[in-house]
C-alpha angles and dihedrals in degrees: 000000000000091000091052092049092050090048093050096047096045124117123265093255091054091051091051092052091049089048088056089054090051092049092049090049091049093051093046092047091051091052091050091050090048090054089051091050091051090051090052092048094048108038091157094062107055093158094062091046091050090049091053090050090049091054088059088069091081097059089039092056091045092052093049091048090052091049092053092049092049091049091051091054096046107118093197094066098040114123112249135176116273097025094099090065090065095043098267101119125152092277094052092046090050090054091048091051092048090049092049091051091049091051093051093046092045090053089055092048091053090050090051091052093051092048092049093049090046092054090049090053095240095124099043098032091228132113119298120267118264095216092085123042118259090237092064092046096048091222114202095019129098118243116236106241096213092053093047092048092048093051094046094048091050097081098045092044095049093043095051092045091050091049091049090050093048096046100038115132112263127201114236111256125209111256098197136040129220120253116270114268147108114320133189117327092006096299110159126204144055113330147122125311113291114257119225125208093257093046092059094054146304129194090007098303126118115205124186115229097220095048094048092046092051090048093050092049091049088053091050090051090056091060097214126119092207092056090048092053092049091049090049092053092047093050094054138247095308132057128186120212128216092268095053097254120137116249128186135177091256094052094042108036094153112051116205116267113238115249111250113244118232115257111243122221094236116062092199092056090048091054091048091054092047103042108028102034138055120269114267093237095054114140132195088264091066112082112242128196114268117240094240095146096071099041094076094050096087091045090050092051091048094050090045091053090047091051093051090047093052091046093049093049096047093040093055092045094053130054120262113274117251127212088263097056138050127233118272126266091258091058089049090053090048092051091048092052091047092052091047091051093052090048092051093046094046098086093047092048091049090050088050090053089055092051093048091051090057095048125110104028101316124208127219094279097050091040091054093046093048096047092049092051091050092049094045098042092101091054104044102020099082096044088050091053091050091049089051090052092050091048090051091050090050090052091050092050092048092048100044100039097034091231095304096101126199119309096262093111116202092353091067090049091049092051093049092048091048094052095044094043095047093049094048091045090050091052093048092047091051091047092052091048091051090050091053091047092057095044092109091053091049092050091049091052092050092049090053091054102260109159118242089232088067091054091048090048091051090052090050090048091052092050092047093049093050092047092048092054104034096040098063091036091055091048093050093049091047093051092048091048093049096049098077092046097049100068 
């Protein structure tokens, strides 16, 4: 009921994104039912029917990826402070988001079933439609209900499971380790920060070192002695400093005054240093963001190379596909690995674009564009990699088949439109979410007097940098993927 209420009271943009998920689910479900109809019409060729069903994996993956992106940008299921008190913690919100995704995908699956039955003539009692081949509709044969139900439940089940996996609550992990030395009871080696007697507890209170240290540093950043006194009273009688020594109000009546930072000449550069970067006095006790965006780059390159290798081997071993046939299963596996490699390498490549923009004495515009790309690489990097993979596949299809395409008729067109539309919609949704995420930074720049032309120029610089890197990469991958098929 809560999922239905959140769905009903959502904004128009949220409803449009969920409608896109329903449309993607409907198209994928129709392709799955068409593959089932072909298998029923040709029981003597199970290999061709299995290959058609395998080709449905591309629109299925695109639809699930779109559903995960839409769920991430849903403001109704975003964790906020105070919701845990009424039973809406991160786990409950994750379940609500997965249920909402399942409802949208199930609506699309039901629409696909009604459309398929309408084209067969089962609902109207008339002749089947001539827009889709009779082989795909299995005209004159009864549809097995278990198989139809399994295929229609596939998209909602995978989409909701992927959303639950992506939005599951995660425990905070320590980002830094203490220096090597002697720990408690003489233990030697790498471990957590040593606990002193006062850090463990005094007068019946247990205070965590990391939380108190973060609170004290937040008070110091405020620059007010009154705020520091209030934070000291709220934290308890004991405070632990960065070095592990016990500090109380009596022993430290005069807190250190923060050193004033020099005022830069450019207000835009000052805002960049304040909003988009870490504070200059950050210590190992302050949690810092983990560089997760660049860790998948080597894996992405390795998977991309493996995909091209598999495609080259299977393409040279099999004859070239004609407009009447589809590529082999080995080529399909190679394309899947290539797309996965580009998706894994996308965040790292986007992060690299941000670093290159800030190279060689950057000004305010290039510094802003580069910092934004580095911060948003985890949001738009993977959709960019998927779009690059789809563009490479389109180039391969246009090169090998000379624009004729395989003899699947309108089903091939539907599959191509589904994959391209889902990937582009995913990229646009991620870009809009990234824009909303940096709204506070944009407002801060405008309040400091940054011209809007500078913000528009930074956006143009980001787009140009991404196009300059992903464009040639997509072309190179497409040419390498088309070589073994064009023989």
